[in-house]
Each structure stands twice: as structure tokens, then as C-alpha cells.
LOKEVO-195379 format. One line per 5 residues: for each residue x, y, z of C-alpha. Coordinates in steps of 0.2 Angstrom, whole numbers. Example, Ala and Ser with C-alpha at 12.3 -4.5 7.8 and 13.67 -1.06 7.14 Angstrom:
residues 2
62/-22/39 | 68/-5/36
END
This chain:
residues 835
304/-106/-117 | 319/-117/-112 | 332/-105/-106 | 347/-116/-112 | 340/-116/-130
337/-97/-128 | 355/-94/-124 | 361/-105/-137 | 350/-97/-150 | 356/-80/-145
374/-86/-146 | 371/-93/-164 | 362/-78/-170 | 376/-67/-163 | 390/-78/-171
380/-79/-188 | 377/-60/-187 | 395/-57/-184 | 402/-69/-196 | 389/-64/-209
395/-47/-208 | 413/-53/-211 | 408/-64/-225 | 398/-50/-233 | 414/-39/-231
426/-52/-239 | 414/-59/-252 | 412/-77/-244 | 397/-88/-245 | 384/-89/-231
378/-105/-223 | 360/-111/-218 | 357/-117/-200 | 342/-128/-195 | 334/-125/-178
324/-137/-167 | 306/-132/-161 | 306/-125/-143 | 295/-133/-129 | 284/-120/-121
284/-118/-102 | 267/-119/-93 | 268/-105/-81 | 252/-109/-73 | 242/-125/-75
223/-123/-77 | 209/-129/-66 | 194/-139/-72 | 176/-135/-67 | 166/-149/-59
155/-160/-69 | 142/-173/-65 | 142/-192/-67 | 139/-197/-85 | 145/-180/-92
160/-180/-104 | 176/-170/-102 | 169/-157/-114 | 157/-151/-101 | 171/-146/-89
178/-129/-92 | 197/-126/-91 | 202/-109/-85 | 216/-99/-77 | 231/-108/-86
244/-100/-97 | 261/-103/-104 | 276/-92/-108 | 270/-91/-126 | 252/-88/-133
242/-103/-136 | 226/-113/-131 | 223/-126/-118 | 210/-140/-122 | 206/-158/-117
215/-171/-127 | 200/-182/-126 | 185/-171/-124 | 172/-186/-127 | 180/-196/-112
167/-199/-98 | 177/-200/-81 | 171/-210/-66 | 164/-203/-50 | 178/-194/-39
194/-185/-44 | 201/-190/-61 | 218/-185/-68 | 214/-182/-86 | 226/-176/-100
225/-158/-107 | 236/-151/-121 | 243/-134/-124 | 244/-129/-142 | 255/-114/-146
248/-101/-159 | 266/-102/-167 | 267/-120/-171 | 281/-117/-183 | 293/-114/-168
285/-122/-153 | 279/-139/-149 | 262/-144/-141 | 263/-149/-122 | 253/-162/-114
250/-162/-95 | 237/-169/-82 | 223/-159/-74 | 212/-166/-60 | 193/-166/-64
181/-168/-50 | 166/-179/-55 | 151/-177/-43 | 134/-184/-41 | 119/-175/-47
110/-164/-35 | 91/-166/-35 | 77/-154/-33 | 59/-158/-27 | 47/-155/-41
32/-161/-31 | 33/-163/-12 | 25/-178/-4 | 9/-176/7 | 10/-182/25
-5/-189/34 | -11/-182/51 | -6/-189/68 | -12/-186/85 | -3/-177/99
9/-190/108 | 12/-200/92 | 29/-201/83 | 30/-195/65 | 33/-213/60
14/-214/62 | 12/-202/47 | 11/-209/30 | 20/-201/15 | 11/-201/-1
15/-195/-18 | 29/-183/-23 | 44/-184/-35 | 62/-177/-37 | 70/-171/-53
87/-165/-59 | 79/-149/-68 | 63/-142/-61 | 59/-134/-78 | 58/-151/-87
51/-161/-72 | 58/-179/-77 | 56/-189/-61 | 71/-199/-53 | 67/-216/-46
68/-217/-27 | 59/-217/-10 | 54/-204/3 | 56/-208/21 | 57/-198/38
74/-193/43 | 70/-194/62 | 55/-206/63 | 55/-207/82 | 52/-188/84
37/-184/94 | 30/-166/91 | 25/-158/108 | 12/-146/102 | -4/-146/92
-3/-139/74 | 9/-139/59 | 27/-145/61 | 41/-144/48 | 49/-161/49
64/-167/38 | 61/-180/24 | 75/-189/15 | 73/-194/-4 | 84/-209/-7
87/-211/-26 | 87/-229/-32 | 104/-225/-41 | 115/-219/-27 | 130/-219/-39
123/-205/-49 | 112/-195/-38 | 114/-187/-20 | 101/-191/-7 | 90/-175/-4
84/-169/13 | 70/-156/14 | 56/-151/26 | 37/-154/24 | 23/-150/36
15/-163/47 | -1/-158/56 | -3/-164/74 | -21/-166/79 | -25/-164/98
-33/-179/106 | -43/-166/115 | -57/-162/104 | -64/-149/116 | -55/-143/132
-65/-143/148 | -72/-128/156 | -69/-124/174 | -83/-118/186 | -79/-102/196
-74/-101/214 | -73/-88/228 | -58/-81/235 | -52/-92/249 | -58/-108/241
-45/-121/234 | -43/-125/216 | -51/-142/219 | -68/-133/221 | -68/-128/203
-77/-142/193 | -70/-147/176 | -84/-151/164 | -89/-152/145 | -71/-158/140
-71/-171/126 | -56/-181/119 | -56/-193/105 | -49/-207/116 | -55/-213/134
-47/-204/149 | -49/-193/164 | -48/-174/167 | -41/-167/183 | -31/-152/191
-13/-154/192 | -12/-144/208 | -29/-145/216 | -24/-137/233 | -19/-121/225
-26/-105/233 | -28/-91/220 | -31/-72/222 | -47/-65/215 | -46/-63/196
-44/-74/180 | -31/-87/181 | -24/-99/168 | -21/-116/177 | -14/-132/172
-25/-147/170 | -21/-165/164 | -29/-177/153 | -24/-195/156 | -28/-207/142
-34/-225/148 | -22/-232/136 | -5/-225/141 | 4/-237/130 | -2/-228/114
-5/-210/120 | 4/-199/132 | -3/-188/146 | -7/-171/140 | -6/-155/150
-16/-140/144 | -22/-123/151 | -39/-119/157 | -45/-102/162 | -52/-101/180
-62/-86/187 | -60/-83/206 | -73/-71/212 | -70/-58/225 | -77/-63/243
-91/-52/249 | -89/-40/264 | -99/-44/281 | -107/-28/288 | -110/-28/307
-117/-10/309 | -125/0/294 | -120/18/290 | -130/34/293 | -128/52/285
-128/69/294 | -143/82/288 | -140/96/276 | -148/114/272 | -154/117/255
-139/124/245 | -126/113/253 | -118/100/242 | -120/81/246 | -102/80/250
-105/91/265 | -115/77/273 | -104/65/284 | -106/46/284 | -103/38/301
-107/22/311 | -102/9/299 | -93/-7/305 | -87/-22/294 | -76/-38/295
-62/-30/285 | -54/-13/286 | -58/0/272 | -66/17/269 | -83/24/264
-88/37/251 | -102/41/241 | -104/28/227 | -106/40/212 | -92/53/212
-102/66/203 | -116/65/216 | -104/73/228 | -107/90/220 | -126/88/219
-137/101/228 | -152/90/234 | -170/98/236 | -177/100/253 | -184/84/260
-178/66/262 | -167/57/250 | -159/41/248 | -141/40/241 | -129/25/238
-113/25/248 | -99/12/245 | -88/3/258 | -71/0/249 | -60/-14/257
-42/-10/258 | -39/-27/249 | -49/-22/234 | -40/-37/224 | -49/-50/234
-65/-42/242 | -80/-35/233 | -85/-17/238 | -101/-15/248 | -115/-3/243
-129/3/254 | -143/17/253 | -143/29/267 | -156/42/271 | -151/61/268
-162/74/276 | -162/92/268 | -170/107/277 | -178/122/268 | -166/137/266
-171/156/269 | -172/165/252 | -159/178/247 | -164/196/244 | -168/200/226
-152/203/217 | -160/217/206 | -174/228/211 | -173/243/199 | -179/242/181
-179/255/167 | -187/255/149 | -193/266/135 | -212/267/133 | -220/255/121
-238/251/119 | -246/237/129 | -231/235/140 | -234/227/157 | -225/223/173
-222/205/167 | -211/211/154 | -198/215/167 | -188/199/172 | -186/197/191
-172/187/199 | -176/168/200 | -189/164/213 | -197/182/214 | -213/187/206
-223/203/204 | -238/205/215 | -249/210/200 | -239/205/184 | -253/211/172
-252/229/177 | -252/240/161 | -237/252/160 | -247/267/154 | -236/280/161
-219/289/161 | -208/292/176 | -204/282/192 | -215/270/202 | -213/257/215
-222/240/214 | -224/225/227 | -214/209/224 | -215/193/233 | -207/175/235
-219/161/241 | -213/147/251 | -207/134/239 | -200/116/240 | -183/123/245
-186/141/251 | -196/150/264 | -208/164/259 | -203/183/258 | -209/200/252
-200/216/245 | -202/231/233 | -195/234/215 | -194/251/206 | -199/254/187
-193/270/178 | -201/273/161 | -195/286/148 | -204/294/133 | -203/284/117
-199/289/99 | -213/285/87 | -210/268/77 | -222/260/65 | -221/242/58
-232/237/44 | -237/219/37 | -232/214/19 | -244/219/5 | -247/212/-12
-245/222/-28 | -261/230/-35 | -263/241/-51 | -267/259/-47 | -263/257/-29
-257/272/-19 | -250/275/-1 | -267/283/4 | -275/266/1 | -264/259/15
-272/263/32 | -260/269/46 | -263/268/65 | -270/283/75 | -258/298/75
-249/293/59 | -251/300/41 | -241/298/25 | -230/312/19 | -233/308/1
-250/299/0 | -251/300/-19 | -235/289/-21 | -237/272/-29 | -228/258/-20
-217/246/-31 | -213/228/-29 | -199/227/-17 | -194/232/1 | -194/250/3
-194/264/16 | -208/278/15 | -209/294/25 | -223/297/37 | -227/309/51
-232/305/69 | -242/318/80 | -251/310/96 | -265/318/106 | -261/332/117
-266/323/132 | -254/308/128 | -238/310/138 | -230/294/133 | -222/300/116
-212/314/110 | -224/327/103 | -221/328/85 | -210/319/72 | -212/322/53
-198/312/46 | -201/294/52 | -195/280/40 | -208/266/38 | -202/250/31
-215/241/19 | -213/226/8 | -223/224/-8 | -225/206/-14 | -227/202/-33
-245/198/-38 | -250/182/-46 | -259/183/-63 | -275/174/-65 | -275/161/-79
-292/158/-86 | -286/146/-99 | -269/137/-101 | -262/133/-118 | -262/115/-124
-252/105/-137 | -261/104/-154 | -248/93/-163 | -238/78/-159 | -220/79/-153
-207/70/-163 | -194/63/-152 | -177/72/-152 | -184/88/-161 | -185/105/-153
-199/107/-140 | -205/123/-148 | -210/113/-164 | -226/108/-154 | -240/118/-160
-250/128/-146 | -269/130/-143 | -270/148/-137 | -272/152/-118 | -279/167/-109
-272/177/-93 | -278/192/-83 | -263/202/-88 | -253/203/-104 | -239/191/-106
-233/175/-116 | -236/156/-114 | -221/145/-116 | -217/126/-117 | -206/124/-101
-199/106/-103 | -205/88/-106 | -204/75/-92 | -187/66/-91 | -193/48/-94
-201/49/-112 | -210/35/-120 | -221/33/-136 | -238/39/-132 | -245/51/-119
-231/61/-109 | -232/76/-98 | -227/93/-104 | -223/108/-93 | -230/126/-97
-225/143/-90 | -233/160/-92 | -222/175/-91 | -231/192/-88 | -225/207/-97
-227/217/-81 | -212/213/-69 | -224/216/-54 | -232/199/-58 | -226/182/-54
-221/169/-68 | -233/154/-65 | -232/136/-71 | -244/122/-75 | -244/106/-85
-253/97/-99 | -250/81/-110 | -243/78/-127 | -242/63/-139 | -224/58/-142
-221/49/-158 | -205/39/-164 | -192/49/-174 | -189/40/-191 | -176/51/-197
-159/42/-196 | -146/53/-186 | -128/55/-192 | -116/46/-181 | -105/57/-169
-88/62/-174 | -73/53/-166 | -82/45/-151 | -66/35/-147 | -50/40/-139
-39/26/-145 | -39/8/-150 | -31/-6/-140 | -26/-20/-151 | -20/-38/-146
-19/-54/-156 | -37/-59/-151 | -46/-43/-146 | -49/-25/-152 | -56/-12/-139
-62/5/-145 | -58/16/-129 | -72/29/-128 | -69/48/-124 | -86/49/-116
-98/36/-112 | -110/36/-127 | -122/22/-122 | -133/26/-137 | -120/19/-149
-118/1/-156 | -104/-7/-166 | -101/-20/-180 | -86/-29/-186 | -94/-36/-202
-100/-21/-211 | -117/-20/-202 | -123/-38/-203 | -122/-40/-184 | -121/-27/-171
-116/-26/-152 | -118/-13/-139 | -100/-15/-132 | -85/-7/-141 | -74/-22/-136
-72/-36/-148 | -65/-53/-142 | -61/-70/-149 | -54/-63/-165 | -42/-71/-177
-24/-66/-175 | -16/-57/-190 | -33/-53/-198 | -40/-36/-204 | -57/-31/-198
-68/-16/-204 | -78/-8/-190 | -93/4/-191 | -104/12/-178 | -121/21/-177
-134/26/-165 | -144/11/-159 | -162/8/-164 | -173/12/-149 | -191/13/-145
-190/32/-148 | -178/33/-162 | -174/23/-177 | -156/17/-180 | -144/30/-186
-133/32/-201 | -118/21/-202 | -101/29/-199 | -87/27/-211 | -76/11/-210
-62/10/-197 | -49/-3/-203 | -40/-12/-189 | -28/-27/-190 | -26/-39/-175
-8/-43/-170 | 0/-59/-173 | 1/-72/-159 | 14/-72/-146 | 31/-79/-153
40/-94/-145 | 50/-90/-129 | 68/-84/-133 | 83/-93/-127 | 88/-92/-109
96/-75/-106 | 115/-75/-106 | 126/-65/-94 | 140/-55/-101 | 147/-46/-85
142/-43/-67 | 149/-32/-53 | 142/-29/-35 | 129/-17/-42 | 127/-20/-61
123/-35/-72 | 125/-34/-91 | 116/-47/-101 | 119/-52/-119 | 109/-40/-130
97/-47/-144 | 89/-35/-155 | 70/-34/-153 | 70/-41/-135 | 67/-33/-118
73/-39/-101 | 67/-41/-83 | 77/-43/-67 | 61/-49/-56 | 55/-63/-66
44/-53/-78 | 35/-41/-66 | 44/-25/-74 | 53/-24/-91 | 66/-13/-99
74/-12/-116 | 92/-11/-110 | 101/-27/-105 | 111/-17/-93 | 105/-16/-75
111/-4/-63 | 109/1/-44 | 107/-17/-39 | 110/-23/-21 | 127/-32/-18
127/-51/-14 | 109/-52/-20 | 101/-65/-32 | 90/-58/-46 | 78/-68/-58
83/-62/-75 | 72/-66/-90 | 69/-60/-108 | 56/-60/-121 | 53/-53/-138
45/-36/-136 | 27/-32/-141 | 26/-23/-158 | 12/-16/-169 | 12/-32/-178
13/-45/-164 | 11/-48/-146 | 25/-50/-134 | 33/-68/-134 | 32/-80/-120
45/-77/-106 | 62/-86/-107 | 68/-99/-95 | 74/-90/-79 | 92/-86/-76
96/-83/-57 | 111/-72/-56 | 119/-66/-39 | 128/-50/-39 | 145/-49/-32
151/-43/-15 | 163/-29/-12 | 180/-36/-8 | 187/-32/9 | 204/-39/6
219/-27/5 | 233/-32/-7 | 251/-34/-1 | 263/-21/-6 | 273/-22/-22
290/-30/-18 | 303/-30/-32 | 312/-46/-35 | 322/-41/-50 | 325/-25/-60
334/-22/-77 | 334/-10/-91 | 319/-19/-99 | 312/-30/-86 | 304/-28/-68
298/-43/-58 | 288/-42/-42 | 285/-55/-29 | 269/-64/-34 | 255/-66/-22
241/-78/-24 | 225/-71/-30 | 232/-54/-35 | 234/-46/-53 | 246/-33/-59
247/-17/-70 | 261/-7/-77 | 250/8/-82 | 241/13/-66 | 227/0/-68
222/3/-86 | 227/-14/-91 | 230/-30/-80 | 239/-46/-81 | 240/-61/-69
259/-62/-70 | 270/-51/-58 | 283/-51/-72 | 284/-36/-84 | 296/-38/-99
300/-28/-115 | 300/-12/-105 | 309/4/-110 | 325/8/-102 | 327/22/-90
308/24/-90 | 296/27/-74 | 280/15/-74 | 266/17/-62 | 264/-1/-56
248/-7/-47 | 241/-23/-39 | 225/-29/-33 | 215/-45/-29 | 207/-51/-44
189/-51/-48 | 181/-68/-44 | 164/-76/-46 | 159/-69/-29 | 169/-53/-27
173/-37/-38 | 191/-32/-39 | 199/-26/-22 | 206/-8/-20 | 223/-7/-29
240/-2/-22 | 252/8/-34 | 270/11/-34 | 281/21/-47 | 297/11/-52
310/17/-65 | 319/4/-76 | 338/4/-77 | 348/13/-91 | 355/5/-107
373/-1/-110 | 385/14/-110 | 392/9/-127 | 379/15/-139 | 388/8/-154
387/-10/-147 | 369/-8/-144 | 365/-3/-161 | 376/-17/-168 | 368/-32/-159
351/-24/-160 | 345/-32/-143 | 348/-30/-125 | 356/-43/-113 | 348/-49/-97
364/-43/-88 | 358/-31/-73 | 367/-15/-72 | 367/-3/-57 | 361/14/-61
END
């Protein structure tokens, strides 16, 4: 508002108020006064967003402007199409209170830029050979567009940005291409990369023959190389001397036509073999005695053309103990320069003499007597033998026997004696297993001489049991203790097998699917009492002759159950079977398919969607009509062994409607450094990753700062319809945390109802500690003598969230001292008073 008009208005109001009171007091008439409209003051002019060539002013958004009174700012001529560059266009501020304030016109700069293009389809580059510039590569196809979604091509041409560039290696190279639009007044040229493949003129690199240490590289022959143009292969450094090993050396291919192709250097692997050692005097080995290790034989008398050392070739042989006689073992001469010389291996003769045998480590043996025991039952130390090993040990007490050691391959002959001490034995009896027999007693089982059963009338049962027996040897026998009447004898009685003189046979057919016991039996006959049973049918049944298994179970548990087989005629079951109850877990429905998901795999079922006119083995139905009701039934399939079962009750299922059209592009409501809030539309769901994952809420939390997300939406799938197609993608980048620190609050002016701070670019201000904010650093209409918690911070922008705020408590000044005068005029002046 104009300050002069404001002061004049105040004065007129004051005078009219004052004289009006007087007129009222003295009964005089009041006079009407006409006021002129005030002109608002534009406190901050707005800025206009950029537009492209051909767009009207209405496409440019005016933001950030405000006046000292409420109102709106718009373009005066929104249909005007400005030219390329910076244009000064007229905007108009229209106050909300048009009765008291005028509209104000002013100019705002609008930047009109060319359209930025995008590549819809990249051109293809033809291959070139190594040494050629990319100008030799032809660009074919490709088009550029303004909006990739619609793909409308912009006329123009593709060309190489640096046509003289020569790639230095074989393979794919990313090279810059320029798209030059035909209309340069409307569109910006576009630079992007495409791949150019550089093919080697060397189709096959040559191979290098091996050389020996000491020979120059020129001795290695390059062969089998082939190029697609005529030329010559040669070593770059032919006089190079290499150590033994595998080396990568540089070779050169020189094309005959050097005007068109360049020389190409490439790497070739060359193998340099180690040089052989020259031996002047061959080695010998000192002799050994059997028992010594090979490592105790010394190698001597070797002379070679290079220094080195000798050792046995195979390390583990050092620990070998060789048999007596002559042996040949490899030794190795290892040159000190192992990198360039091959080790030399040679067989030497090693003589091993026989050794005198050691005395026997054990010459005393003891044992308890047992029948048929001989000297050979006592194990002598290795190499020693009994003179008469078959001598029967038929005595008790201590005796001495001759032992000897004959000359062997590795030891000389030797003689000695060994002592055998035999003590009396306790009686022991082991019996073979017997088979159960009716009316069998212990006395029927014969025992060895000197043994007798304590209870010979006892009948043994099927199992492993111990029975008591007595042992009493002849008086002349001194090998056993004299008498023992409580010896436990272990005996195992096996079950007997009954004799089947006639097995049962089927006397009726078997109806598939019925109880196996429904088959009639032709009687059988066994040697003991018992029962015949059908055991089972063979697994793979078919109509006609099938094997059936039989078992006989004896009544007496001392006999075995025995098995046999026969054949039965299997006939088809013509009785329809009721369908299983609830064979399906759930039903998966789309617009064109219905799938009955099975609880268990019931392969015997078949399904129909048309009341039984047609059947299928699968529980999945495809190619159905959207939004259509189908009535399904199921039953057991008709097979070779069983007729078709009864139909189930109908299951009514309706397919969903087809996918609706894609909704409008998702609209952003708010974003921070870690959240994005989209406009909510009932019935839609939202995704931040282009449709990989979905959520019902349009609010996304825990996002990464300064990160671009691909937001899309679609109409959710319901019981009635499929999910819609996905909307156009809206790429939204989260804001970054502001690292700016706002400047301290500096007071410029303070009265009883107004506080003005020094304004700082980009900051906003609050009088209630940050609950509400305003762009202006001026606060009016405050309460006198009141403390406010003022705050400032850097404003939120498109790239950053608001910065950290700084606060300051400030108290306004007091009112006039004259309370009557305050009440009389009803307002406060702008005169500043000290507290």
C-alpha cells in the first residue's frame, strides 16, 4: 500500500472520528467522503519457468511473487507464443479486494529454449578394420524424438562427431554421434554414443617356434599367421636374449599397402626351453647293509659343465630300506641356475649286503589247553619258524622246542629254543544250530565224549537258549579239570518249515478296486495246522491274467510262515465310483483362465467346464472368455480297469473382467530427502520401481536421498477384474539434505506491534518456533509487550529439504502510557517507543 495514502487515510479517519463525535454531541449532520483505490506494492516479483519453442505463455508457471495485499498473479496474455531467447512479457497482479485496490501490471522475463531430443532408436554402425578411422563406418537407421513414450520422429541427420578418430584396439568402441535436426530453430542437436566394432586385419596371429636358452629371438620362427590383407610378419627385437620360460614378445605385421592400413604390433607367446647339462664324469654310490636306508649311501665322482648339487631323484626313496642285492636308483644333478638349465638324471648301482638276523624278541609262550592245539598256533617273531610246527600240544606243563631262521634274501641263517607252558582247561562245549522237531528232547541231541545233559527229558524251544550239562573226563586225561556239573551250553533252535502238499488257488474272478479277500479260494493242504491267505496282487494290474501272492501262517509258532503265488483273472469294475470330496485347495481366477489348485495330486480325476460334454485331465482351463460364468464338474476317469465315476456337484466360477486401461500418470504431492507422497486415487496401487513391487499406500518412506525412482500406478486387481495396464512412468528424484547454515536473526526494527529482521536470500521466517513459516522477514499486527519465538532457515527447494533452523526469542515494545487515548482512537501508531 502507498505509505502517503495510508497516512492521509489515517488522518482523515482520525479527523472524521473526532469531529463525528463532536457532531454527535452537538446534533450536527455527518458528511460522506469518497476514497480513491490504492495501488498494491509488489514486494517480490515472480519468476517464470522455462518453456520450449512453440509453447504459449500458459505453459510457463509463475512462482515466488507476492504483494503487500492478498491477490493472484497471472499472465496478461496467456495465449501469446514468445520467440526463442529471453522475452519480457506482461503479468498482472489482481488483488482479492478489488473494491479498494487496483490491479498492477509488470514485466517478467520468460526464457524460451529449444526442445531437447532423445534417441528412440539408435543408428547401427558398420564394422571397420584396425587402422581405419571411424569415418569409414556407415551409420544406418535410427531416429530421434521429443518424447520416448510416443516416438514421433524429428527430421534430421546422424553423423560422427570425430570422424578422424582411429581406434587403437580390436573390439567394440563407444564413439560419439551427433544428431543434427533439420529445424535448428526449434530443436537442440543431440550427442550420444554408439558402439563401433573394430575388426582385426589379423585373422589369425602367428605361432612362434620354441628356442633354447642362449639362442636369440630370431631363431624362433613365426608361422601360421594370416591377415585379410597382404603383408609380412617379423619380430620387433630379433636379437633379444631371453631366460628360459614362457615370454610374451612383440611382433609386427606390416601391410604391403601402408597408405590404407597401418602397421600392427601384437603379442606372441614364445617358449624358451632350458639348456641341457653336459656331464663329464658319471656318479657312483657307496654300498649298504640290509636295514640301512638309501639316504645312507653316498653319491660321489660326478663332474658337470655347470655348478650344482646331487641328490636322490625321488625324495621318499631316501627312506627306503632296499633288499640285499644290486639295485638301480635315479639320482638328480640340479644346477644352481635352475631357471635356465635342465636337471640331469642318471641311474646308479646300489649294492646291499645281507644282514645278520636279530635274536627272537619272544621265546616264551603260555596258553590254556584246548583240543587239537599245535606249535603252529603260537606266533613266533617275524623270520623265525618252529622246527616241527605240526607237533600236537597234548600235555600240560612246561616244555622247550627248537626254532630256527633260514638264510633269506636279506638275512643269514640262525638257530635257538622257545618254551611253551600249558595249563589245564575248563570244559567248554559249542553246538551247531538245530531245526525244531515235534517231540524232540535233549537226549535226542548227542554230546561229545565226557559230556551229559543234566535234564535230558527237557524239550528245546525255538530260540537261542542255554542248557545245563556235566563234564567228567577219563581219569587218565590230565588236560582238563576233573569234574564240572554246571556248564552252560549255548544252543540255537531254528523254526521248522511246514510242508505244503497243495496251495490254495483262486476259484473266482477279481473285480478291480474291490477287497482282495472277495476272491474265492480252492482249498489247500499243509503238514501242520494253519491258515492260507491272499497276500497281495502284483502292482501293475491289467485286464486278464495277473499274479496273486499267497501265504500260509502255521498255528504253531515253531513253524515258519511260507509264501507262494498263483494267477487270478482280473475283470473291469463297472460300478461308478463317487468323486472324492474337496480335492482342490483353492481356485486361481484370471480374465482368461481358471485353475483348480490340487491339495494332493489325484491323477485319476478329469474335469469338465460344460456340464460333462467334454472332459480334460488337467485342472487348468485356459482361453476362456472374460466376465463369463462357467459351471465345472469332475469325476474319476474312465480307464482300462474302471469305468468313469459319478459326476461331482457343480462348481460355479466366473472369470474376471479384462484389464482396464492404464490410469493417468501418477502425480506427486510432496517429496523430501527420504519420502515421496503421490496423489491418492481410490482403487489404485503404487510402485516405486517401475512395477516390480506394489503397495496400496501412495506414501513411500525410507527412500535414499538424491536418488531417482520410477513411480507408476495401476488399478488394483479385484475379484471382478484384472489389474489395469501400468501408467506412464514418472521419474522423481528425492531431495538432498541441506548443508547450509542460516544467518543469525538481526533485528532492523521493533515496535509494540511490529518486528522486522534483516532479510537474507533463500531464507524463510517463523514467529512461533517453526510451526508456521513466511518468506518475508517482516512481522506485523503483533501483540504488545509479548515474547515471540522467531526462527529462520533456508527454504525448501526442488533439490533440497529445509535446512536446520536458528531461533531467537524477541519481546515487542509496550503500548502507549495513556490508556484512554489508546481506547479512543482504537489503533496503535507506528511511533517506536523505548521500553
